[in-house]
C-alpha positions in Angstrom: -17.9 15.2 29.2 -16.0 12.4 27.3 -15.5 12.6 23.6 -15.1 9.4 21.7 -13.0 10.2 18.7 -12.7 7.6 15.9 -9.6 7.4 13.8 -9.9 7.2 10.1 -7.1 4.9 9.0 -5.5 5.2 5.6 -5.1 2.2 3.3 -1.9 1.6 1.3 -3.9 2.5 -1.9 -5.0 5.8 -0.4 -1.4 6.5 0.8 -0.1 5.9 -2.7 -2.7 8.1 -4.2 -1.8 10.9 -1.9 1.8 10.7 -3.3 0.6 10.6 -6.9 -1.5 13.8 -6.5 1.3 15.6 -4.6 -0.2 15.7 -1.1 2.8 13.7 0.1 6.3 14.6 -1.3 8.8 11.9 -2.3 11.5 13.7 -0.3 9.5 13.3 3.0 10.8 10.5 5.2 7.5 8.9 6.1 5.9 5.4 6.0 2.5 4.0 6.5 2.2 1.8 9.7 -1.2 0.5 10.9 -3.1 3.0 8.8 -1.1 6.0 10.1 1.5 8.1 8.4 4.7 8.0 10.6 7.6 10.3 10.2 10.9 8.3 10.0 14.0 9.3 11.9 16.8 11.2 10.2 19.3 8.9 8.5 22.8 10.0 9.7 26.1 8.7 8.3 26.6 6.2 11.2 23.2 4.6 10.6 23.8 4.5 6.8 27.2 2.9 7.4 25.5 0.1 9.5 23.0 -0.5 6.7 25.8 -0.8 4.1 27.7 -3.3 6.4 24.6 -5.4 6.9 23.9 -5.3 3.2 27.5 -6.6 2.4 27.2 -9.3 5.1 23.8 -10.5 3.8 25.1 -10.7 0.3 27.9 -12.9 1.5 25.5 -15.1 3.4 22.6 -15.4 0.9 24.3 -14.4 -2.4 21.9 -15.0 -5.2 19.5 -17.2 -3.2 17.4 -14.2 -2.0 16.8 -10.6 -2.9 18.3 -8.1 -0.5 16.0 -5.0 -0.2 17.5 -1.9 1.2 15.2 0.9 2.4 12.4 -0.1 0.0 8.7 -0.1 0.8 7.1 -3.5 1.6 3.4 -3.9 1.6 2.5 -6.1 4.5 -1.3 -5.7 4.5 -4.1 -3.2 3.6 -2.9 -0.7 6.2 0.9 -1.0 6.4 3.8 -0.3 4.0 6.9 0.1 6.1 10.4 0.9 4.6 12.7 -1.3 6.6 16.5 -0.6 6.5 17.1 -4.1 5.2 14.9 -7.0 4.2 15.5 -10.5 2.8 13.0 -11.4 0.1 12.2 -14.5 -1.8 13.5 -14.4 -5.3 11.2 -13.0 -7.9 12.0 -12.9 -11.6 10.4 -9.5 -11.8 12.2 -8.2 -8.7 8.9 -7.2 -7.1 7.9 -4.7 -9.8 4.3 -5.3 -8.9 
């Protein structure tokens, strides 16, 4: 007998709501990818050092031409909000507050 199980994917809005009501804790290293909550790897000092070096290099290369985002969530679509180590963003006078 074969069971056909259907996944129920979470939207970014539902993911945020789960954090607001305390289902997800802000100290958890998780992100939403393709509608699924994914546990992120532990950030060790070597990894953190690489991120800092890349951040310094990117600042030298793009200066004030772009916003450098370090381990911040980026909403890609209805079902994905990853938190990349480093991202280069178009300038926004509100610094992506919305």
